[in-house]
KEKE-673934 format. One record per residue (C-alpha): residue in one letter; x, y, z. Coordinates in nm, 2 decimals. Layout:
<pts>
residuo c1 c2 c3
A X Y Z;
...
</pts>
This chain:
<pts>
residuo c1 c2 c3
M 0.00 -0.01 -0.02;
S 0.26 0.26 -0.10;
L 0.26 0.56 -0.27;
A 0.41 0.44 -0.57;
D 0.20 0.15 -0.61;
L -0.10 0.41 -0.59;
R 0.08 0.61 -0.90;
A 0.13 0.31 -1.08;
A -0.20 0.23 -1.07;
L -0.34 0.56 -1.22;
A -0.04 0.54 -1.47;
A -0.21 0.21 -1.58;
E -0.53 0.31 -1.57;
L -0.42 0.66 -1.76;
S -0.28 0.42 -2.04;
A -0.57 0.19 -2.06;
T -0.78 0.51 -2.14;
P -0.75 0.66 -2.47;
E -0.65 1.00 -2.51;
Y -0.85 1.01 -2.86;
Y -1.06 0.81 -3.07;
D -1.05 0.83 -3.45;
F -1.36 0.78 -3.60;
K -1.42 0.68 -4.00;
V -1.66 0.97 -4.16;
L -1.98 0.87 -4.37;
K -2.07 1.22 -4.44;
S -2.06 1.59 -4.34;
E -2.30 1.82 -4.38;
H -2.33 2.20 -4.33;
D -2.60 2.31 -4.11;
G -2.62 2.63 -4.02;
P -2.32 2.77 -3.80;
L -2.29 2.40 -3.71;
W -2.18 2.07 -3.91;
R -2.32 1.75 -3.83;
V -2.10 1.47 -3.92;
T -2.21 1.08 -3.95;
L -1.98 0.82 -3.82;
E -1.95 0.47 -3.98;
P -2.10 0.28 -3.73;
G -1.84 -0.08 -3.71;
Y -1.54 0.14 -3.71;
V -1.34 0.34 -3.45;
F -0.95 0.34 -3.37;
A -0.91 0.40 -3.00;
E -0.53 0.51 -2.91;
G -0.33 0.20 -2.79;
Q -0.59 -0.06 -2.97;
R -0.62 -0.22 -3.28;
P -0.84 -0.11 -3.58;
G -1.22 -0.17 -3.53;
A -1.15 -0.34 -3.19;
A -1.46 -0.14 -3.07;
S -1.77 0.01 -3.24;
A -1.86 0.36 -3.28;
H -2.18 0.30 -3.16;
A -2.07 0.18 -2.81;
L -1.87 0.48 -2.79;
L -2.11 0.77 -2.86;
D -2.30 0.89 -2.56;
D -2.33 1.23 -2.41;
S -2.03 1.21 -2.22;
L -1.84 1.29 -2.52;
D -2.05 1.66 -2.54;
G -1.79 1.91 -2.45;
A -1.50 1.70 -2.64;
S -1.26 1.85 -2.89;
A -1.26 1.71 -3.26;
W -0.99 1.75 -3.48;
W -0.88 1.62 -3.84;
G -0.60 1.64 -4.03;
A -0.69 1.60 -4.42;
P -0.82 1.72 -4.66;
V -0.76 2.05 -4.45;
K -0.67 2.05 -4.11;
G -0.92 2.17 -3.89;
G -1.08 2.12 -3.54;
A -1.41 2.19 -3.37;
S -1.59 2.13 -3.04;
V -1.88 1.87 -3.00;
L -2.17 2.02 -2.93;
A -2.42 1.73 -2.90;
V -2.40 1.34 -2.99;
V -2.69 1.16 -3.15;
P -2.62 0.81 -3.07;
E -2.96 0.68 -3.25;
D -2.81 0.85 -3.61;
D -2.42 0.77 -3.56;
Q -2.39 1.14 -3.53;
L -2.17 1.43 -3.39;
V -2.31 1.80 -3.41;
L -1.98 2.03 -3.43;
Q -1.98 2.37 -3.32;
N -1.68 2.64 -3.42;
A -1.56 2.47 -3.66;
S -1.21 2.62 -3.82;
S -1.24 2.44 -4.15;
A -1.48 2.23 -4.32;
P -1.50 1.86 -4.12;
P -1.34 1.57 -4.32;
P -1.58 1.39 -4.61;
T -1.65 1.03 -4.63;
D -1.38 0.78 -4.57;
H -1.14 1.04 -4.39;
L -1.10 1.01 -3.99;
I -1.19 1.25 -3.75;
R -1.06 1.22 -3.39;
L -1.20 1.32 -3.07;
Y -1.04 1.41 -2.75;
P -1.28 1.33 -2.46;
T -1.22 1.50 -2.14;
R -0.97 1.32 -1.89;
F -1.11 1.35 -1.56;
L -0.88 1.11 -1.41;
N -0.59 1.39 -1.49;
A -0.71 1.59 -1.17;
V -0.69 1.32 -0.94;
A -0.34 1.22 -1.06;
D -0.21 1.56 -1.03;
A -0.31 1.53 -0.68;
W -0.14 1.22 -0.62;
W 0.21 1.36 -0.79;
D 0.18 1.62 -0.52;
T 0.40 1.45 -0.27;
A 0.29 1.62 0.06;
W -0.05 1.62 -0.02;
A -0.04 1.27 -0.15;
E 0.12 1.11 0.18;
R -0.14 1.31 0.40;
A -0.43 1.14 0.15;
L -0.26 0.78 0.20;
A -0.22 0.80 0.57;
A -0.60 0.83 0.57;
L -0.67 0.51 0.42;
P -0.64 0.30 0.81;
D -0.89 0.55 0.90;
L -1.17 0.42 0.69;
S -1.14 0.06 0.86;
Q -1.02 0.15 1.20;
P -1.21 0.49 1.23;
R -1.10 0.71 1.55;
P -1.40 0.84 1.80;
V -1.48 1.22 1.71;
N -1.58 1.47 2.01;
G -1.73 1.80 1.90;
G -2.06 1.90 1.94;
P -2.40 1.73 2.11;
V -2.53 1.42 1.99;
L -2.77 1.45 1.69;
T -3.14 1.32 1.84;
G -3.34 1.37 1.49;
A -3.62 1.53 1.77;
P -3.78 1.75 1.51;
F -3.81 1.47 1.29;
R -4.04 1.25 1.46;
W -4.12 1.06 1.13;
L -3.79 0.91 1.12;
R -3.76 0.51 1.13;
Q -3.52 0.36 1.39;
G -3.26 0.31 1.18;
Q -3.26 0.64 1.04;
R -3.26 0.80 1.39;
D -2.96 0.56 1.47;
A -2.76 0.70 1.17;
L -2.72 1.03 1.30;
A -2.47 0.89 1.54;
L -2.25 0.84 1.25;
I -2.12 1.17 1.30;
A -1.93 1.07 1.65;
H -1.66 0.84 1.40;
S -1.38 1.00 1.18;
S -1.48 0.77 0.91;
A -1.83 0.65 0.87;
F -2.08 0.47 0.65;
L -2.43 0.54 0.58;
W -2.52 0.20 0.40;
G -2.84 0.26 0.21;
P -3.01 -0.04 0.02;
P -3.25 0.09 -0.26;
G -3.56 0.28 -0.14;
T -3.48 0.28 0.23;
G -3.43 0.68 0.24;
K -3.08 0.71 0.22;
T -3.07 1.05 0.06;
T -3.35 1.16 0.33;
T -3.15 1.05 0.64;
L -2.86 1.22 0.50;
G -3.03 1.57 0.46;
V -3.16 1.52 0.80;
L -2.82 1.47 0.95;
L -2.65 1.75 0.78;
A -2.93 2.00 0.86;
E -2.90 1.90 1.24;
Y -2.57 1.89 1.21;
L -2.54 2.24 1.08;
D -2.78 2.38 1.37;
T -2.61 2.19 1.65;
R -2.24 2.29 1.55;
P -2.27 2.67 1.47;
D -1.91 2.70 1.35;
A -1.89 2.42 1.17;
R -1.85 2.41 0.79;
V -1.94 2.09 0.55;
L -1.87 1.98 0.19;
L -2.11 1.75 0.03;
L -1.98 1.58 -0.26;
S -2.14 1.33 -0.51;
T -2.09 1.15 -0.84;
T -2.30 1.32 -1.08;
N -2.47 1.66 -1.09;
H -2.81 1.50 -1.07;
A -2.71 1.32 -0.74;
V -2.57 1.67 -0.60;
D -2.90 1.84 -0.68;
L -3.11 1.56 -0.51;
A -2.85 1.53 -0.19;
L -2.85 1.93 -0.16;
I -3.24 1.98 -0.19;
A -3.27 1.71 0.07;
V -3.06 1.94 0.32;
D -3.25 2.24 0.22;
K -3.60 2.03 0.31;
A -3.48 1.92 0.59;
L -3.36 2.27 0.73;
Q -3.70 2.40 0.61;
K -3.91 2.12 0.80;
G -3.71 2.17 1.10;
R -3.77 2.51 1.14;
R -3.41 2.61 1.05;
E -3.46 2.92 0.81;
H -3.18 3.12 0.92;
L -2.94 2.85 0.78;
R -3.06 2.80 0.46;
P -2.89 3.06 0.27;
L -2.54 2.92 0.39;
V -2.59 2.62 0.18;
Q -2.48 2.65 -0.17;
R -2.47 2.46 -0.49;
L -2.14 2.46 -0.67;
G -2.12 2.44 -1.04;
T -2.32 2.56 -1.31;
R -2.42 2.19 -1.45;
F -2.69 2.20 -1.22;
D -3.09 2.12 -1.31;
A -3.20 2.45 -1.28;
A -3.60 2.38 -1.26;
A -3.50 2.16 -0.93;
Y -3.44 2.49 -0.78;
E -3.76 2.66 -0.85;
G -3.84 2.80 -0.50;
R -3.51 2.71 -0.37;
E -3.32 2.98 -0.58;
H -3.11 3.07 -0.26;
L -2.92 2.78 -0.27;
I -2.78 2.90 -0.60;
P -2.43 3.14 -0.58;
T -2.61 3.48 -0.73;
E -2.84 3.73 -0.59;
D -3.03 3.75 -0.95;
T -3.30 3.49 -0.87;
E -3.46 3.58 -1.17;
L -3.15 3.46 -1.35;
I -3.20 3.09 -1.23;
A -3.56 3.11 -1.34;
R -3.41 3.24 -1.69;
L -3.19 2.95 -1.70;
A -3.45 2.72 -1.59;
R -3.70 2.84 -1.88;
A -3.38 2.82 -2.13;
E -3.28 2.42 -2.02;
S -3.65 2.33 -2.03;
Q -3.68 2.48 -2.41;
R -3.34 2.25 -2.54;
P -3.45 2.14 -2.91;
S -3.41 1.80 -3.09;
S -3.04 1.72 -3.16;
R -3.14 1.70 -3.51;
D -3.24 2.07 -3.55;
A -2.88 2.21 -3.56;
M -2.98 2.54 -3.59;
A -3.21 2.55 -3.28;
L -2.95 2.37 -3.09;
K -2.66 2.59 -3.15;
A -2.84 2.92 -3.08;
W -3.01 2.74 -2.75;
A -2.64 2.62 -2.64;
D -2.52 2.98 -2.69;
R -2.82 3.11 -2.44;
V -2.76 2.87 -2.20;
A -2.36 2.91 -2.19;
A -2.40 3.30 -2.15;
L -2.64 3.24 -1.85;
R -2.42 2.97 -1.67;
D -2.11 3.19 -1.74;
E -2.31 3.47 -1.52;
L -2.33 3.20 -1.23;
R -1.92 3.11 -1.24;
A -1.72 3.41 -1.12;
S -1.87 3.40 -0.77;
S -1.76 3.05 -0.66;
L -1.46 3.12 -0.44;
R -1.61 3.43 -0.26;
V -1.92 3.14 -0.23;
L -1.71 2.87 -0.05;
Q -1.56 3.14 0.16;
R -1.87 3.24 0.33;
C -2.12 2.93 0.30;
R -2.10 2.67 0.58;
L -2.21 2.37 0.36;
A -2.08 2.37 -0.01;
A -2.21 2.13 -0.25;
M -2.03 2.01 -0.56;
T -1.93 1.67 -0.79;
T -1.62 1.49 -0.67;
T -1.52 1.55 -1.02;
R -1.53 1.93 -0.98;
A -1.39 1.89 -0.62;
A -1.09 1.71 -0.78;
F -1.01 1.99 -1.01;
T -1.05 2.26 -0.76;
L -0.84 2.11 -0.50;
K -0.61 2.38 -0.47;
T -0.88 2.65 -0.43;
L -1.06 2.40 -0.16;
R -0.71 2.38 0.00;
E -0.68 2.76 0.03;
L -0.96 2.76 0.26;
A -0.79 2.60 0.54;
T -0.64 2.81 0.83;
D -0.36 2.67 1.06;
D -0.27 2.39 0.86;
E -0.60 2.26 0.98;
P -0.87 2.11 0.74;
P -1.10 2.33 0.56;
F -1.37 2.15 0.66;
D -1.53 1.94 0.98;
L -1.71 1.69 0.75;
V -1.67 1.61 0.42;
V -1.97 1.42 0.31;
F -1.92 1.16 0.01;
D -2.24 1.07 -0.15;
E -2.32 0.76 -0.39;
A -1.94 0.69 -0.25;
S -1.97 0.33 -0.37;
Q -1.87 0.47 -0.74;
V -1.59 0.69 -0.64;
S -1.28 0.50 -0.65;
L -1.05 0.48 -0.33;
A -0.79 0.70 -0.49;
H -0.99 0.98 -0.59;
T -1.16 0.92 -0.22;
L -0.85 0.92 -0.05;
A -0.74 1.22 -0.26;
L -1.01 1.45 -0.11;
M -1.03 1.28 0.22;
P -0.75 1.52 0.42;
L -1.01 1.82 0.35;
G -1.24 1.74 0.62;
R -1.17 1.64 1.01;
A -1.43 1.36 0.97;
R -1.58 1.18 0.66;
L -1.91 1.03 0.60;
F -1.97 0.77 0.33;
A -2.30 0.73 0.17;
G -2.40 0.46 -0.06;
D -2.45 0.11 -0.15;
P -2.18 -0.11 -0.25;
Q -2.42 -0.36 -0.37;
Q -2.46 -0.14 -0.65;
L -2.26 0.01 -0.91;
S -1.90 0.03 -0.87;
P -1.63 0.26 -1.01;
V -1.53 0.28 -1.37;
L -1.25 0.10 -1.48;
R -1.07 0.03 -1.80;
S -0.75 -0.10 -1.70;
D -0.71 -0.46 -1.60;
D -0.41 -0.41 -1.42;
R -0.38 -0.55 -1.08;
L -0.31 -0.23 -0.88;
A -0.54 -0.04 -1.11;
Q -0.80 -0.27 -0.99;
R -0.73 -0.24 -0.64;
W -0.70 0.16 -0.63;
L -0.96 0.27 -0.91;
G -1.22 -0.06 -0.95;
R -1.29 -0.02 -0.56;
S -1.48 0.23 -0.33;
A -1.39 0.33 0.03;
F -1.69 0.06 0.12;
A -1.41 -0.21 0.03;
H -1.26 -0.11 0.39;
M -1.59 -0.07 0.56;
P -1.60 -0.23 0.92;
R -1.80 -0.55 0.93;
A -1.99 -0.41 1.19;
G -1.97 -0.14 1.49;
A -2.09 0.18 1.55;
S -1.92 0.34 1.24;
V -2.15 0.16 0.99;
A -2.52 0.19 0.98;
L -2.74 -0.01 0.76;
L -3.08 0.14 0.65;
D -3.30 -0.21 0.65;
E -3.64 -0.07 0.57;
Q -3.75 -0.01 0.23;
S -4.05 0.21 0.12;
R -4.02 0.20 -0.27;
M -4.10 -0.18 -0.35;
A -4.40 -0.39 -0.35;
A -4.29 -0.65 -0.08;
P -4.24 -0.97 -0.37;
I -4.01 -0.73 -0.56;
G -3.82 -0.60 -0.25;
D -3.81 -0.98 -0.10;
L -3.64 -1.09 -0.43;
V -3.38 -0.81 -0.41;
S -3.34 -0.87 -0.04;
E -3.25 -1.21 -0.08;
L -3.04 -1.21 -0.42;
F -2.82 -0.91 -0.26;
Y -2.87 -0.85 0.11;
D -2.89 -1.14 0.25;
G -3.26 -1.12 0.35;
A -3.19 -0.83 0.56;
L -3.41 -0.57 0.36;
R -3.78 -0.55 0.43;
V -4.08 -0.34 0.37;
A -4.09 -0.03 0.61;
A -4.35 -0.09 0.89;
D -4.51 0.26 0.85;
V -4.59 0.22 0.45;
S -4.98 0.31 0.42;
A -5.27 0.14 0.30;
D -5.22 0.39 0.03;
W -4.88 0.26 -0.06;
R -4.98 -0.06 -0.09;
T -5.31 0.00 -0.32;
A -5.11 0.20 -0.56;
R -4.88 -0.11 -0.61;
Q -5.16 -0.34 -0.71;
R -5.25 -0.26 -1.06;
A -5.31 -0.46 -1.37;
L -5.05 -0.43 -1.64;
G -5.16 -0.59 -1.99;
D -5.28 -0.96 -1.91;
I -5.04 -0.94 -1.59;
G -5.28 -0.97 -1.29;
A -5.31 -0.67 -1.02;
D -5.15 -0.90 -0.77;
V -4.87 -1.03 -0.98;
H -4.56 -0.82 -0.91;
V -4.27 -1.01 -1.06;
H -4.35 -1.18 -1.42;
L -4.14 -1.35 -1.64;
H -4.21 -1.28 -2.00;
P -4.13 -1.57 -2.23;
V -3.89 -1.52 -2.52;
Q -3.86 -1.78 -2.81;
R -3.53 -1.67 -2.96;
D -3.22 -1.62 -2.81;
G -3.05 -1.27 -2.83;
G -2.71 -1.23 -3.01;
W -2.44 -0.99 -3.17;
S -2.52 -0.81 -3.44;
A -2.30 -0.68 -3.70;
H -2.56 -0.41 -3.86;
E -2.67 -0.32 -3.52;
R -2.34 -0.31 -3.37;
G -2.41 -0.49 -3.04;
P -2.61 -0.75 -2.89;
V -2.97 -0.73 -2.97;
R -3.34 -0.93 -2.98;
R -3.59 -0.83 -3.23;
E -3.85 -1.03 -3.05;
S -3.80 -0.87 -2.70;
A -3.80 -0.54 -2.86;
E -4.17 -0.57 -3.01;
A -4.29 -0.78 -2.73;
I -4.20 -0.45 -2.52;
A -4.34 -0.19 -2.75;
A -4.69 -0.42 -2.80;
L -4.70 -0.43 -2.37;
I -4.62 -0.07 -2.36;
E -4.93 -0.01 -2.63;
Q -5.14 -0.25 -2.42;
A -5.03 -0.05 -2.08;
L -5.12 0.29 -2.22;
Q -5.47 0.21 -2.33;
Q -5.54 0.06 -1.98;
G -5.47 0.40 -1.85;
W -5.10 0.36 -1.75;
Q -4.92 0.68 -1.83;
A -4.57 0.72 -2.01;
D -4.39 0.84 -1.72;
E -4.46 0.58 -1.49;
L -4.30 0.30 -1.72;
I -3.92 0.25 -1.80;
V -3.76 0.02 -2.02;
L -3.42 -0.12 -1.89;
T -3.17 -0.29 -2.12;
P -2.75 -0.36 -2.06;
F -2.67 -0.25 -2.43;
R -2.72 0.07 -2.63;
A -2.81 -0.14 -2.95;
Q -3.10 -0.30 -2.78;
R -3.19 0.03 -2.65;
A -3.19 0.19 -2.99;
L -3.38 -0.11 -3.11;
I -3.65 -0.12 -2.84;
R -3.69 0.29 -2.94;
Q -3.74 0.21 -3.28;
A -4.02 -0.04 -3.20;
L -4.20 0.19 -2.97;
R -4.19 0.46 -3.28;
A -4.31 0.22 -3.50;
R -4.64 0.19 -3.31;
D -4.65 0.58 -3.29;
L -4.59 0.56 -2.91;
P -4.51 0.90 -2.68;
E -4.13 1.02 -2.74;
S -4.14 1.06 -2.34;
L -4.12 0.69 -2.27;
R -3.79 0.59 -2.12;
V -3.55 0.38 -2.25;
S -3.26 0.32 -2.09;
T -2.93 0.14 -2.03;
V -2.92 -0.02 -1.68;
H -2.59 0.19 -1.60;
R -2.78 0.54 -1.63;
A -3.05 0.40 -1.46;
Q -2.92 0.40 -1.10;
G -3.10 0.72 -0.88;
S -3.42 0.65 -1.12;
E -3.75 0.45 -1.01;
A -4.08 0.39 -1.19;
P -4.40 0.20 -1.10;
V -4.31 -0.06 -1.38;
V -3.97 -0.17 -1.48;
L -3.96 -0.39 -1.77;
L -3.62 -0.53 -1.81;
D -3.46 -0.67 -2.12;
S -3.11 -0.86 -2.11;
A -3.12 -0.88 -2.50;
D -2.84 -1.18 -2.47;
G -2.76 -1.31 -2.11;
S -2.46 -1.51 -2.27;
Q -2.24 -1.20 -2.35;
P -1.97 -1.20 -2.12;
F -2.04 -0.84 -1.99;
L -2.32 -1.00 -1.79;
H -2.12 -1.25 -1.63;
G -1.91 -1.18 -1.28;
E -1.99 -0.94 -0.97;
G -2.02 -0.62 -1.15;
A -2.31 -0.78 -1.39;
Q -2.46 -0.87 -1.05;
R -2.47 -0.51 -0.90;
L -2.60 -0.38 -1.25;
L -2.89 -0.65 -1.19;
N -2.94 -0.53 -0.86;
V -3.00 -0.18 -0.99;
A -3.22 -0.31 -1.27;
L -3.45 -0.49 -1.03;
S -3.47 -0.26 -0.74;
R -3.63 0.05 -0.96;
A -3.94 -0.09 -0.99;
Q -4.22 0.00 -0.73;
A -4.53 -0.22 -0.84;
K -4.45 -0.46 -1.16;
L -4.13 -0.63 -1.26;
V -4.15 -0.74 -1.60;
L -3.84 -0.99 -1.72;
F -3.81 -1.06 -2.10;
V -3.62 -1.45 -2.08;
S -3.52 -1.66 -2.33;
P -3.39 -2.01 -2.28;
A -3.04 -1.91 -2.32;
D -3.09 -1.62 -2.04;
A -3.27 -1.84 -1.83;
A -2.94 -2.08 -1.79;
G -2.72 -1.77 -1.81;
A -2.51 -1.62 -1.50;
F -2.69 -1.31 -1.53;
L -3.05 -1.43 -1.50;
A -3.01 -1.79 -1.38;
P -3.02 -1.75 -0.99;
L -3.36 -1.49 -1.04;
V -3.54 -1.77 -1.25;
R -3.44 -2.03 -1.01;
K -3.53 -1.87 -0.72;
L -3.89 -1.74 -0.90;
R -3.92 -2.11 -0.99;
L -3.87 -2.24 -0.68;
A -4.10 -1.99 -0.48;
A -4.37 -2.13 -0.69;
D -4.28 -2.47 -0.61;
S -4.57 -2.61 -0.35;
R -4.38 -2.96 -0.28;
A -4.30 -3.01 0.08;
A -3.94 -3.02 0.16;
Q -3.76 -3.31 0.29;
P -3.48 -3.33 0.56;
L -3.15 -3.43 0.35;
E -3.05 -3.64 0.66;
E -3.36 -3.91 0.58;
L -3.23 -3.93 0.23;
A -2.84 -3.95 0.34;
R -2.96 -4.27 0.52;
Q -3.04 -4.48 0.22;
P -2.81 -4.66 0.02;
G -2.88 -4.48 -0.31;
F -2.76 -4.11 -0.18;
P -2.69 -3.86 -0.32;
A -2.88 -3.98 -0.64;
N -3.20 -4.04 -0.48;
A -3.18 -3.69 -0.37;
V -3.17 -3.54 -0.73;
G -3.47 -3.36 -0.86;
R -3.63 -3.33 -0.47;
R -3.69 -3.06 -0.27;
V -3.51 -3.07 0.05;
T -3.39 -2.88 0.36;
A -3.02 -2.89 0.46;
G -2.94 -2.73 0.82;
R -3.02 -2.38 0.76;
H -3.01 -2.45 0.37;
A -3.34 -2.52 0.15;
G -3.40 -2.58 -0.21;
E -3.38 -2.84 -0.48;
V -3.08 -3.07 -0.54;
V -3.04 -3.09 -0.90;
R -2.74 -3.29 -0.98;
A -2.47 -3.54 -0.84;
S -2.12 -3.60 -0.96;
A -2.05 -3.91 -1.12;
D -1.85 -4.08 -0.86;
G -2.14 -3.97 -0.60;
R -1.91 -3.80 -0.37;
E -2.06 -3.44 -0.45;
F -2.41 -3.30 -0.54;
W -2.56 -2.98 -0.58;
L -2.84 -2.80 -0.42;
I -3.01 -2.49 -0.58;
N -3.07 -2.24 -0.25;
E -3.42 -2.13 -0.25;
K -3.38 -1.80 -0.14;
T -3.07 -1.68 -0.35;
G -3.12 -1.92 -0.66;
V -2.74 -2.00 -0.62;
E -2.62 -2.36 -0.66;
Q -2.46 -2.47 -0.41;
R -2.19 -2.76 -0.33;
F -2.25 -3.03 -0.08;
D -2.00 -3.31 0.04;
T -2.17 -3.68 0.00;
G -1.96 -3.80 0.30;
F -2.03 -3.52 0.56;
W -2.41 -3.58 0.50;
R -2.41 -3.96 0.57;
Q -2.19 -3.89 0.87;
R -2.46 -3.63 1.01;
A -2.75 -3.89 0.92;
A -2.56 -4.18 1.11;
R -2.52 -3.92 1.44;
Q -2.88 -3.85 1.43;
T -3.01 -4.25 1.43;
</pts>
C-alpha cells in the first residue's frame, strides 16, 4: 500500500484510457453555423487498440459532449462537440475552423480526461502522503468529540434505523449503507441539517458523483432545514458548479450562488426548451443562450466557498478545484469539519483518498451492492485502487456503520427478491407504509394481474451479436416490449410510469425503433441500466437482450442486475429466453422464482442420506439441509458431491456426500 503502487495504478488506468478516438466519416453536412458528421458505425480506432476493436456506436453517448474534435485532411481543422446523436451515429460540431472531413476520412475526438485531476493530486507528494495516511481510518475509525449528539427530535417520522444513523458523526470515518428505497438521501439531509444547527461554527463539503445526485442531496438538506424550522441556515447552504438542473431549484433559488434569482428562473426556462439534436440551428442558439446564462453564475465560486457553511459539488469538480479548496484551510487545519461522499460506492478509492484530508471527519453514503467505479484497466493495482471504493474497507460491523434496512419503494415480492438476492434477506418493507402505498402497487398491466408483481415474459429466440446493429440485440423482445407498453397505455398507465431497461445500447436503440413504429410517446423512457441508478418507476421492463454475453458475467453484472430490479415500485417484467434462463446474469433469479412457485414439501436431507442410493436419490427433490433449503439438481459421477439450488438466492451450492452421511448416522 505504497504511494508508488498508487501512482502505478493511476498510470495503468491512464494508459488504458485512450487520449483520443479516431472515427471514420460517412458524410459531413453543413447545418447553418454547425456541422453534422455521420460516422461509420462499425469502425473506431482507440489509442492503443487495433482498428475495429470497438464500435463507434458503443462509444457514442453524451459523455462526449464538450469533447474536442480535430482532423488533418483534406484540410486541417478543429471544432468542439456540441451534441451526440447516438441513434443516428452523429456528432454535432460547433465553432469549426474548417469543413470537417468527407466520406472515408478520419475525425479525431479528445474526450475530457477527468482522471488527470486525481493524478495531479497524487503527484503532489506532500498532499499525497496526507491522503495515503487517511487509508487506515476507513477500517479503524477514531471517535470524534465535538458537538452534541444528534437526536432527530424535530423529525418524529424518522424510522429507527434512520435515527440510529445520526450517531455516525461521532466517528472520523463512517458509512451510511442505504440499499434502494430505504431513504438514504432523506436521512443524509436530516443529518446534515441537524449537524449545522448544533455546531454553529462547523463547515461541510457535500460531494456526489453526478450533478443530478448533488442536486438531490442538497435539496434534501434544504428540505430538512425548512421542515426543522431552521430558516436562518438555508442561505448558508450553496450549490457550486453550473451544471445543475435549474428547474429543480424553483422556490429554492437561495441555494444557487447569485443574488439574481430571476437569472435562475431564466436558466430553468432556457434549459427546459432544449430543441432536438437533429435541429442544429436551434440547438446552437439554445446552447449559446444557456452558456451565457451559466457564465454569469461562475465567477462567484470562491467567494461563495469562503462565506457558506455547506458547499455542494461533484467529486470531479472537487478534484479539479482541489487547490482552491485547500486554500480555505487555516493554521494547517482541514478546511472542513465534515466531508460527505454521497453515492460513495461509485467513487474510486484513489479519488476518495485524495479528497479525504479536506475534512476532520468523513461520512460515506451509498450502497456497495450497486454500481462500482468505472474502470478500463485490468492491471492488478488499478483494480485495487480505482476499481474499488471506500466501501471495500468498511468495517463488517460496529458503531461506524449504519445499514438502513426498511424500504418503501418496492412492493413486497419485488423487495423480497432484491433482499434475498443481494442483501442476505436483511431488507424489508417499512412498517409505516400506508394502505394507499400498498393499493398504488396493485394494478394490472396488460394480461399481468394486479397481484402479480414479478413476471417472467417468455421469449422464444435467444439474442445475439448483430454486425448491423453493432451490438447484442433481440428483435422479438423489443417488439414484445412495445406491444406491452401500447396495451398498458390503453389501460390508463401514463408514459412516465414506465421505464424500459437493457444493458446494451444496441438493444436500447432497437426498442426505441419498435416504440416509434407503433407511434408511441417520445417521452417513454428507454435506458441502459448504468444510466438508471437513482431513478424509479411503478413499472420496470428489463430486457437483457443476450444473457450469454461476457459483459453479463461476474460481480459487476450482479450489481447491474440489482440496480435494474430495484427501480421497480409495483411491477417488474423480465423478458427471458432459454439462454437467458441458463446464463449467469439471470439464472439465479429464474431459479429462485421457480422454487418460490414450487408447492412440494421439503424433505430433510438426513432422511435421504440414510438410504443406500444417496445422493442420486435426492436429485430432483426439494430438501432442507441445515439452514439451507432448495432443490438438489445433480450429483457427481462418483457420488462424492451433489449440488443444491438455494431457494432464497437461486445460487447453486456444492455439498459433500460423506459429511451428510456422517451427520445422518449421528442422528440415528
